[in-house]
N, C-alpha and C positions, 0 to 999 in steps of 0.2 A: 780629335774627332771630327771628320767634316761633314757637317749636314747638308744633305741634298734636297734641296726644294723642286718638289716635282711640279711640273707646269700644269694649270688647271687646263682639262681637254674641253675644247669648246666644239660649238656645232661646225665650225669652218673645219677643225681637225677631222671630225668624222667625215664631213663631207669629202675632203681631199683624200683620206684613207679609202673611201668607197668610189671615189672619182664619179660623184653625183653632186647635184646643185645643194646649197645650203638650206634652200627652201624646201626642197624635197625631205631632207634630214628633219627638218623642224616639224612638217606635216607628220611624219612617220612617227615621230615621237608624241604627237598630241593625241590624246584619246579622241577627241572631237573630229579633228582632220585627217585621221589614219586612214578613214574609209575612201579618201580621195586618192590613195595610193595603193599599188597592186601589193597583196598580201606577202609576196614574195621579197619586195624591196623592204616593206615594214619589217619583217623577219629579219632580215639582213642588218637593217640599221639598228634594231634593237640589240641584236647580238653584237654588234660592234661597240655599241654605247656600253655595253656591261662589261666587254673585254678591256675596253680602254679607260674604263672607271668614270665615264661621263656623269656628272650630277649637273642637275638642271639649277640655275640661277633663280633661288626663289624670288629675290627682290625684283629682278626683271620680269619675271612671269607675273608677279603681282601688278606691276606697272602696265604691263602688256595688256592682260586680260581683266584688270580689276579685282583680283582674288588672290589671297595668300596660300590658299590650300592649308588651311589651318583651322580647327574648329576649338571651341571651349567646352569642357565638361565639368557640370557641377554637381556634387554628391553631399549629401547632408552629415554624413558622419563616417570618418576615416577608420573607426573602430568597429564598424558594422560589417562582417565579412560577407554580407550580401552583394554588396556593390563591387568588389574585386572580379566576379565573374562577368557582371555588367559592362565594366571597363574594359574587360580582356576582349569581350565581343564586339564592343565599339571598335577596338583598335584592329581587331582581325579583318574588319571590312575598310578601315581607313587606309590600312597598309596598301591594300590591293589597288588603291586609287592614288597612292602618294600622298595622303594627308597627313599631318602631324596633329597632336592634341595637346591642349593646355588643361591639366586637371587642376580644379579648384575645390575647396571644402566650406560649406557654410555652417557646419557644427549645428544644423538644424535652427539657423537665426535668419530672419527675413531679412533684416538690415545688412548681414553680413553677406547674404547672397545677392542682393541688390549691388552690393559695393564690389563684389567679384565679378559680377557680369560687367559692369561698367569698366573694369580693368580689362576684361577680354575683349569689349568692343574698341577700346582704346589700341589694343594690339591688333585691331583689323580682323579679327577671326571671320571667317567666311558663314559660321552658324553656331548654334548653341545645343547642347543636348543637356537637358536640365531635369536631375533626379531628386532635387531638393524642394520641388513646389509645395507650397501651402495653398489651402482652398481658394483664397483671395491673396494674389500674388502680383506684387508691381513689377517683377520682371517680365512679365507678360507684355504689360503696356511699355516697359522700357525697350524691348526688343522690337515691338511693333513701331515704335517711333523712331528708330533707327533703321528699321527696314532690314533687320537681321534675323534670319530664318530660325526658328526654335522648334524643337522636339522635345515634349515632356515624356519622360520614361519613369514608369513604375507609379506615377502620381498623376492626378489631375486637377484642373482648376474649375472654379465655379463660372468663370468669365467664358468659357467655351471657345470656339473658333481657335483652336491650337492643335497642331499635328501631336497626336499622343500613342504612346506604345505601352500597353499596360497587360495585367492579367485579370482574369474574370474573378474578382475578389468574391462577388456574390455566390458564385458557383462554388468556390473553395470553403466558404463558410458552410453551405449547404452539406458538402461533404464530410466536414467535421462535425456537423450536428448529427448527420445521419448515421455516421460511425459510433458516435455515443450512444444514439438511442437503440442501435442494433446490440449494442452491448448491455442495454437495459436501465441505461442511466435516464432520469428525468428531472433531477434537481441539479441542472446544468447552469453554472456561472460563467460570467464573461469579463475578461480584465481588457478593457479597451486602451487605445492610444489616444492621445490629444485629438478632440474633435476638428480642430483647424488643419488637421493633415487629412487628405481625401482618404487613403487606404483606411485610417482608423474609422473615419464616421461611416464608409461605405459597409465595412467589415462588420461593425456594430449594428447597422441597420439591418444588414443580411441575417445576423443572428436573430435579432427580435422576430422578423418577418419568418424567418423558417421555422422558428420555435412555434409562432402562431398557427403557421400551416399544418402542424401537428397537434394542434388544439391543446398547446403548453402556454401557460400565461408565465410571462418573465416580470416577476416583481422587480420593483426599484433596486432593492438591496441585492439583488443578484448581480448587478453590474457596476463595477469600480472602474474609474478612469485612471489610468497610470498618468503621471505628470510628463512622462517621456517615453520613447521607444527603446527604453533600455534596461539592463537587468535591474539596476537600482530602482528604475520606475516600477517594474513588475514587482520587485520583492515588497516595496511600500504598498503598493495597490492590493497585493495578496493578503498581506498582514491585515489589511481593513476589511478585506472580503472574508477571511476566515473567522474573523472577530464577530461579525454579523450574519454568517451563514454556517452555523456548526453542524448543519444536515446535509451539505452539498455533498455531491459524489463525483462531480466531474467540472473541470474548466477548460475553456477556450481561450487562449491568449490572443492577442492582436497580432503579436509577431514572436518569433522565437527567442529573442532576448528577453522579452517580458516573460516569456514561458520559462525561462532559466533562473529568472528572480523569483517566479512562483515555487520553483523547487527550493530554494533557499528558505522561503517563509514557511514552507510545509515542514522542513527540518525543525526550525525554531519553534514550531507549534507542537512538535512530536509527531507529526503525521508522516506517514509513508505514501509513496507514489509506485505502483497505481493502487494497491490495497485499499488505501483509505480514500484517494482522491486520483482520479486520471487526469491528465493533462494533454492538450492538443496545442501544438503552436502553428505558425503560419510562415512560410519562407523556404524551409529546408535549407537554411544556411550550412555552410560546410561543418564536417566533423560531429554532426548531432549524433551519429551512430557511434562514436567514441565515448560518451558519456557513460557513467555508471549506469543511469537508466535512460537508454536510448529514446529519443523524443518523437512521438508521433506527430507529424506535423503535414501541411499542407505545401506541396512542392511547387516552386515557381521556376520556369525555364529561363534563368537570368542572364545566361550567355547568349541565348537565342533573343531575349529581350533587348541586350546590347546591340546585336547584329542588326535587327530590325530597325531600331532606331537610327543607328548609322545610315543605313541603306535609305530610309525615309528622309534624314536630313541632306544626304547627298542629290537626291531627287529634288528636294525643295530648293537648294543652293542652284540647281540648273535654272538659267535665265527662261528657258522654255516651259517650266514646269506651270501647271495652271493654280488657282488659287482655290482650289477644293481641298479644306483640310480632311486628313485622314484620321481614323482611330484604329489601330491595329490592338485586337483582343486576342490574348494567349490564354491557352487552356491551363488550369492547376491538376495537380495529381495528388490523391492522398496516398501519403507514405506510412504505413502502420509499423510502429516498433513497440517498445515494451513500456511505454507511459501510460498505456490505456488497456483496460481489462474489465471484464464483466463486473457489474454493480454487485456489491455484497450486501444483502438485506440484514442491517443490524437488528438484532431482537430487543425489542422493547424491555426495560427494567420492569419488573412487577414489584410493586410496593410490598413490603413486610407488614404483617398485620400483627 
């Protein structure tokens, strides 16, 4: 068998094929300088490039413009299904502009996240989309010290002055509380996530504020913090909650994975959902409607979140962009399924005489 090695198509090959200057071909293929060429020529050049299999030399491009057309994406948990649509949204935008992405995991560990970002910077990425931020995070200072554009997605930091794409967590919790109140629930608990993660802190704060707005006091024992944003964390926290709140009729979980852990704990206590306790999650991760008891939850536009974060990062990579930091706030939506129901008033037992 004879292997035939195809010659790499160059700008000169395209120029000779079209009978135009090499510089004209180069400008026509550039997003920035194509405006200097007539639309007809740009169309002809790009069509020929596609037909002849022209591929831009990434190394040469990086040397010429000082950019690699690559970005880094850091997510906290590869097992959490909410991040897949975020990453797909990011890629849908990057593909339009010829960017590639390096995906890394931090496993919700601050040191690991810092290390992964250092590796990405050493690879020469043009910017980073960071979905694993803690409220106080060294990655922010690391990127600033290297002048690497950074966009936070789904989480925020206390330091401020960082481009951010997030959902209105407070509004989502208000929707969850309002839904339960409409069903007659008043003895509502909250399974929070770790307070060093912004979404956990913001959602817990929104819960206590919303309950107060309805003149409902939240006693300390009505709130239990899960050690992690996982099913295991939710199961352990819910077991503690049920032990100290036998009269509770509803629970709001800081995210869907915690809510799934709550289901497990309910079963262990011999309770049923929603007859005994209603449960509301947060995120609307994929396949929740496939469960035996489909979960009522707050839906986040994850794909759109990914799109907006990529658009914002590409805007920030542009050397002509201003220094004004942006915060993109997306709206949540209440998705009502079968894990919530009207409260059932249990009759008090009358002592026998």
